[in-house]
N, C-alpha and C positions, 0 to 999 in steps of 0.2 A: 031482453034476455042478452044474457054478456056476448062477445065477439069468441068464435073457438082458437081454440090454441092448434095452431097448425105447425106441423114438420113436414115446409114445404107447403104442399098442395092438400094434405092431409091431416083432418082433422082426430085428435089425439088424446082431447082431453078424459077421455076413459083410463089411457095408460100413466098419465102424468102422476108422481108421487111426489114431487120438489115444484115449490115455483117462489123466484123472488122478482123483484123489479125487472130485470131486466130478461132473465133465463129460468128454465125449468129441465125436466128434469123426466124420463120415461121409460118404461119397459121397453126392453128390445123387442120386438116381437119374430125375431130369429134369432136369439142367444144361443152364441158359441157355447156359454157354460151358465148354467144359473147364477145371476145376479147380474147378466152383462146388461149393462142398461147403456142411455145416450143422455148426455148435457147438449141442451141446444138453447140458440139466443131465439128470445120472443120475435126478434124483427124476421121475417123471413125474408128480408131480398139480402141479407148476410149470407154469403156464397162462400166467403174465405175467411181465415182468421186476423187479418189486416182491415175487412170490412169494417169490424167493430168500433164503436167511438170508443174514446177513452173510460168514457162512464160505463158503457158497455162491456170494453175489456175487464173493469177491475171485477165487477159484479159476474161477470163469465165466469173469473179465474175464484174468487170465494166461491161460487158456487160449485163447482167442480171440486174445491179441498170440503164443501159442508158433503156432497156426495159419495165423494169416495171415503170418508170419514166411514160415514153408514153404510158402504155397501162391505166395508171392512168389518164393521164390529157385527152386522145381520147376517154376514156367509160366513165368520170366520176367516177370511180370507190372510194370508201369510204375506202375499206382495199383490200388485194389481197392474196389467196394461192398462196405461193413459194416450189413445189412438186420435191422430187427426190424420183423416185423409184430406189435403187442402187445395183443393182444387179436381177438377175431371182426372186430370193428366196422373194423379197420383191415386187414382182408383175411387176418387168421390163418385157415388152413382145418384147420390140424392143432392140436389143444387140446393143446401141449405148448410150451413156449418153446424157440424156435431163432433162430440167426442164420446168416445168407446170408453167406457171403463169396464174392464173383465176383471173377477174373481180371479187371482192364481193361487196355487197349493202348492207344497213341498215335494210333493208325489202326483202332481195332475199329468207329466207325460207329453204336456205339448211344448215344451221348450219354444224357440223360434218359430216353430209351425202355424206356432197360434195366428202372427201375422200374415199367411198365407190365405188361412180360411177367412179372416179379416177382409182381406183384396177380393176373394171372390163371394160375400156376403153382398145380394142385392136387396136393399132394404125397400128401394120403390115396390119388386112385386113382394117384398111381404106386406105392406101396405095397401097394395092390391087386392091381394087375400083378405087381411086385417081377420087376423081372430087376437082374442085378448087372454090374456095369461094372468085372470083374474086373483088368483092365492098370490102371486108375487108382487102385483099392484097393492093390493088390501095389506101385505106384511110390510113394505114399507110405506103406503099412506101413512099407516098409525105410527108411525116412527118421525114421520117429517114436522109435527108440531113440535117437536122438542128431541133435534138430532141426540141428544145424551141418552133419550131410553133405549133399551135396548131388549 
């Protein structure tokens, strides 16, 4: 049996729709908008961006780019927010580095208030409750074997 993919201490295999050698992406259990996903390093001891090794950092950035292109295409996003809360004092509630990718649209009315919502998002509580958004996972997972499909 293979080891589970962990987001901090939570097994998230069923939510993962993209995986590279050092990074994965998963559907957010408490999305601010449809298509709000997280990109996370596989190594669970990575608390902050600076904790990535050079190889992990390259893979992480390449994975961010791949996933953001996928989210833009699947959700027809006009723009994206990419957000890292780098350490507990920045609002990071789950002690495992993760980047939020949030689709944005010309008329979405969020302006910068989306950052306040992001700060109040308690992912740890969401994973304790643990519910799965099957349709979103299936939609994204089907595209990951070839990110150009859509």
